[in-house]
N, C-alpha and C positions, 0 to 999 in steps of 0.2 A: 269830518270834524275829528278832532286829534281826542285821542281817549286819555290821554294823561292830564289834560284840564277836566276841572268841574263843569257843567251845563245844568241847565233848569231841569232836565229830565235824569241826571244822573251823577254819580261821584265820578271822578277822575283815577287813574292809578295812583297819582301821588297821594290823594288824601286818602283813598284805598291801605295806601302802605303804612301810612302814618299813623293813621286810625288802628291798625293791626299791630305795628310795632309799638305804639304806646300802651294800649289795652294789654299785651304780654307782659310788658315793664313795669306797668303799674300794679299788676296782680302780683308778679313774681317779687318785686319790691316789699309790697304788701308782707306776703308770706314771708320772704326772708327777713324783714324787720321784725314781725313777732316772734320768728324761731329765735333770733340772735338776743333776746330779751330775756331767755331763758339761759344763754349761755354762762358759764362761772370763769372764772380767769383761769382757773387750769385748762380750760377746754381748748383743743388746738384751733378752732375757730373764733376763739374770742376777738382777737384783734384782725383777722382775716375777714370773717362777715362784716364788720362793719366799714372794712376799706372796701369790699364789693359793694355794698348798698350805698355808699358815699358815692363811689364811682359812677355805678350805673344812675343812681340820681341825678348826677350831674349831666351825664351825656341825654337824659330824659329831658333835663331842662331846657337842654338845648333844642331839643325834638321837639318839644311844646312849643318854644318860641318859634321855630320855624315854621310849625304848625299852625299857630295864629296869623304869621305873617303870611303865610301861603293862602288862609282861609279869607283873610280879609277882601282883597280884589276879585277872588272869586264869586261865580253864579254860585247860588245854593239850591240844590234840586228843591223843587216844588213839591209839598208834603201833601197827602190825601187824606182823608177824613175828616171829622166833625171840629169846627173853629177848636171847641174847649182842649181837643186833642193835639190841635196844632199849636195853639199856646203853651199847653203842658209841655210839648216836647222842645219848643225853642226856650221855653225858661229852664227846663230840665239840662240842656246843651250849655246855656249860657253858666249855670250853676256848676256842672261837671268842670268847666273851663277854669272859673274861679276856684273850685277847691282844689283842682291840680296845681294851680299856681300857689295858693295857700299853702298846700302840703310842700311843694319844691323848694318854697322860699323859707318855711320853717325849718324844713330839713337842713336849709344850707346853713342857718341862723346858729344849729346847736353845735356843730365842729368848729365853728370859726367865731364861737363866744370870747374864747382867749386871744383871738388877734393871728391864729395860724390859718392859711390858706387849705385848700382841699386837693389834694391830688387825685388826678384822674387817670388811673391805673399807672399812675408814673410817666405818662406821655406828656402832661401840661399841669399848671396849679391853677384851680379859680381861687386868685387871692379876696383875703376877709376884709370886706370893705367897711360892716356895721359890726361892732365888736365893744366889748367892755361895757354892754347896757346892764344895768343890774338887774340879776338872775336871767339874763338872756338865754342861758343854756336851758334851765328848767322852764320857764315859760315858752320857750321855744318848741322845746319836747313835749310838752301839754297839747299846744296847737298842733303838732306835728301828729301826734298820736290821733285826737280826737277828729282831727280835719281828713287824716286817712281812713278812720272807720267811715265817717259820713260820705268818703270819696267811693268806698268799696259798695256801701248800702246803695247809694246813687247809681253807682254802675251796675249792679244787680238788679236794679228796677230798671234800668237801661235795655239791660240784656232781655229780660221777661218782657218789656214793650214789644223790642225787636221780635221775639219768638213769638209773642202775641199776634203782630201784624202779618207774621208769615204763616202760621198755623190757623191761626182763627179767623183774622179778616183775609186770608189769602189775598194780599197785596205786595207789593214788590219792594217794600222797606228794606228790609233783609237782602235781598238781592242786587239791590243797588249798592249794598256795601261791601259786596263781594265780588261783582263785575262793572268795569267802568262803562258810563254811558248806557247803562239799561235804561229802558225807556218805560214809562210809566203805564200801566195798564189803565184802560178807558172804565 
């Protein structure tokens, strides 16, 4: 069996790569976003930090869309553990995906509020599709900030759950996200 596709026993290389790229990007964007809120007009990063944040955010948006499109036709590895744990894990993953989309869409709505597109590293521009709504920038900014906080909290719980599975339960939940096609332990 090819190790690039997901199977009922483990994740493939594509899902693993997208997962870890997304995780690093999400944490990095959160840290960058938090840091840049304290920048003053005279700081040399005042304009550059938001440019990086928007560009990376739009690339992450594309990656998340690829992730969702890739995930839909793939098999999902079978989860072990009690039913409540499997249901909780599934619900947490659905909420993680929804929060990622809310953060990214609201992030898009902030700089496009005046009708200007978002330049992605000067390579291409994402056009402003929705703009001019009353208080769009402010409301989108609030949604962006609080949904990003919620995403980070849930991602932290997700990490703790993976570590619990690995170190307390001694199962392969974590190793399946590190090595493709990892088979389940009996």
